[in-house]
Each structure stands twice: as C-alpha cells, then as structure tokens.
N, C-alpha and C positions, 0 to 999 in steps of 0.2 A: 295645672294651668288654670288661671282664673278666667272668668267671663263676666260680661255685663250686657245689658240690653240698651240699645240706642234707637232713636228715630233718626233716619238718614234720608237724604234726597233720593228719589226714585225717578228714573226716566224710562218710559215705555220703549221696549226694544233694546235697552241697555242694561237695566236693572239698578240695583242700589249703587250709590256713589259713596264710597268709604275712603277717606284720606288716611293712608297708612304710610309711614316712613319706609321706603324700600329696604333700608337696612334692618328693619324690625319685622320682617315677614316670616322668619323662622318660627314655626309653631303657631302661626297665625291662621285663623279660619273664622268663617261666619256662616250663619244660617238665617235665611229670611223667615221671620215669624208670620208676617202678613202685611199687606198693603193698607195704608190709611186712605180711605176713599175720599175724604174731604180735602186732601192736599196731596201734592205730588211727592209723597214720602212713604216710607215703610219702616216697620220694626225689624231690627236684626239683633241676633245674639252673637256677640263677637268673643272668640277665645283667643287670648294672647297674654303677653306679660303685662305686669302692672304699669310699666312705663307707657306702653302703647295704649292701654285702656285710658290712662290719665290724659294722654295727648288727644285721644278722640273726645273725651269729656270736655276738654278745653277748646276744641274746634268749634268755631261759631256756626258751622254748617251741620253740626250734629247736636242732638239733644240727648243727654244722658238720662236714662230712666231708672235703672237699678242694677246693683251687683247681683250675680247669681252664685249661690254656694256651689262648691265642686260636686256635691252630691245631688244637685237639682238637675236631672237629665230629663 
C-alpha cells in the first residue's frame, strides 16, 4: 500500500478533515503527524491506493507534501 503526506484542515474538537470517496475506504488509513500552529491545519500521512492519494492531491482543501516509500515507517 502506498502512502503520502498532506497538509489538511484541522478543527479543534473534530480533528483533521480529509475528503475521501466513500467507495475508496477499503485499506484506507491515516496518522496525524502534527498540528501546524500558524494555521488551522495539520500534517497527516495517508495510506491508501494510488487513485485515492491522487484525488487528495487534487483536492483544493489539501496540500500534497510528498510520497512516502513503503519501507519508510
């Protein structure tokens, strides 16, 4: 499974807001890396298929940072 790092909106009491197609949730997961204190955002590493990661990269509410190799745990 591939993964990538994104900057996504963050709301206090709710957490990160990640738009994922409900039909693409099989094998999907994410981990919060940390909050960005200067903005209401946080860094997340998302594990999913390439189509979902590409959709997140194209989403105007998220900022693609970088792909993560499978061996980078």
